[in-house]
Legacy VTK file of the C-alpha trace (Angstrom):
# vtk DataFile Version 3.0
C-alpha trace
ASCII
DATASET POLYDATA
POINTS 155 float
97.715 89.678 131.243
95.550 86.608 130.393
91.859 86.904 131.187
90.495 84.379 133.712
87.970 81.739 132.434
84.948 83.229 134.136
85.467 86.646 132.542
86.215 84.974 129.210
82.869 83.256 129.236
81.045 86.265 130.636
82.466 88.325 127.705
80.989 85.689 125.292
77.707 85.828 127.113
77.761 89.619 126.684
78.290 89.215 122.948
75.313 86.818 122.810
73.328 89.526 124.646
73.917 91.875 121.696
71.212 89.790 119.842
68.531 90.620 122.488
65.407 92.305 121.150
64.210 93.673 124.528
63.670 97.433 124.882
64.181 97.319 128.610
66.891 94.928 129.741
68.989 92.725 127.541
70.500 89.459 128.787
72.895 86.895 127.281
73.530 83.417 128.697
75.868 80.626 127.746
76.032 77.094 129.215
79.509 75.580 129.510
80.307 71.927 130.271
83.775 70.451 130.410
85.225 73.790 129.166
83.076 73.757 126.005
80.141 76.038 125.143
77.064 73.834 124.649
74.349 76.430 124.264
73.735 80.149 124.097
70.614 82.262 124.617
69.394 85.800 124.682
66.022 87.298 125.567
63.536 87.797 122.848
60.040 86.820 121.618
59.347 83.154 120.798
60.308 82.128 117.305
57.865 83.485 114.688
56.450 86.219 116.995
57.275 89.861 116.599
59.951 91.149 118.953
59.464 94.246 121.086
62.132 96.153 119.107
60.013 95.402 115.861
56.804 96.499 117.593
58.554 99.583 119.047
56.936 99.045 122.436
57.166 97.186 125.734
53.952 96.484 127.590
55.706 96.173 130.921
57.487 99.516 130.416
54.263 101.163 129.307
52.496 99.946 132.458
55.605 100.934 134.622
55.864 97.437 136.024
58.969 97.099 138.230
61.708 94.676 137.372
60.994 91.167 138.556
57.233 91.449 138.427
54.386 90.423 136.093
56.513 88.303 133.726
53.314 87.018 132.107
53.010 90.402 130.378
56.456 90.060 128.745
56.799 88.831 125.230
60.339 87.476 125.760
61.713 84.034 126.472
64.494 84.671 128.933
68.188 84.168 127.911
68.609 81.384 130.416
65.500 79.613 129.176
66.642 79.903 125.534
70.024 78.431 126.380
68.436 75.578 128.240
66.012 74.861 125.358
68.994 74.608 122.977
70.852 71.892 124.881
70.205 68.320 125.840
69.873 67.718 129.581
72.542 65.096 129.604
75.009 67.732 128.202
74.043 70.262 131.008
74.485 67.992 133.966
77.156 69.540 136.124
77.583 72.541 133.798
77.857 76.257 134.489
75.550 78.937 133.152
77.141 82.375 132.624
74.772 85.402 132.645
75.231 89.023 131.649
72.587 91.740 131.637
72.569 95.372 130.416
70.240 98.203 130.371
68.782 98.417 126.810
68.800 102.224 126.707
72.097 102.982 128.211
74.136 99.812 127.651
75.125 100.003 131.255
75.897 96.787 133.123
73.114 95.450 135.440
75.132 94.709 138.526
72.261 92.822 140.086
71.748 90.328 137.250
70.413 87.019 138.546
67.924 84.460 137.155
64.330 85.019 138.075
62.373 82.466 140.045
60.985 80.733 136.963
64.438 80.547 135.301
65.926 79.140 138.539
63.416 76.272 138.355
64.466 75.477 134.822
68.205 75.811 135.751
67.602 73.267 138.698
65.797 70.814 136.501
68.444 71.094 133.737
71.060 69.782 136.091
73.221 72.963 135.930
75.603 73.106 138.876
76.623 76.769 139.085
75.446 80.163 137.806
77.969 82.909 137.260
76.645 86.488 136.930
78.581 89.549 135.981
78.341 92.320 138.487
81.084 94.614 137.057
83.318 94.484 133.995
85.661 92.171 136.003
83.730 90.977 139.006
81.055 88.298 139.174
79.076 86.138 141.546
79.298 82.369 141.403
76.308 80.716 142.913
75.931 76.955 143.513
72.430 75.834 142.334
72.161 73.856 145.499
71.759 77.141 147.339
68.461 77.697 145.391
67.286 74.126 146.239
68.066 74.372 149.919
66.864 77.998 150.193
63.591 77.225 148.401
62.160 80.759 147.653
58.703 79.392 146.873
57.917 78.370 150.465
LINES 1 156
155 0 1 2 3 4 5 6 7 8 9 10 11 12 13 14 15 16 17 18 19 20 21 22 23 24 25 26 27 28 29 30 31 32 33 34 35 36 37 38 39 40 41 42 43 44 45 46 47 48 49 50 51 52 53 54 55 56 57 58 59 60 61 62 63 64 65 66 67 68 69 70 71 72 73 74 75 76 77 78 79 80 81 82 83 84 85 86 87 88 89 90 91 92 93 94 95 96 97 98 99 100 101 102 103 104 105 106 107 108 109 110 111 112 113 114 115 116 117 118 119 120 121 122 123 124 125 126 127 128 129 130 131 132 133 134 135 136 137 138 139 140 141 142 143 144 145 146 147 148 149 150 151 152 153 154
């Protein structure tokens, strides 16, 4: 049976994720426009800086900071940000971003993967139309970015 397009692209995002250097949660993202991959990204330290896997430590983990909090203490650039940085805005207009996350220790799928508030801002400004996040090996959510604009979570 032929795999549907969303799961095909999510599988590719999962392969990109395998380059992540995070000791806590690993994410992979790809941006697709007109059925072509225009950019990929995974979470890791900015170019030239040491990655957490090289340092052998995660500050947020050591301080027991819950997921979704205190991102300023994280060394990583998020997968979505890295994908956006790698593409021109005119290529991203109307595109779809595919995102997959896994636990770095177990490799288990993160069934609640979704862009953080900061990444949502970048996604909105990049002109991306939809964000597809894997929630199981075959299921996913498909969120119109307009939902994040209309339901402004910063108010």
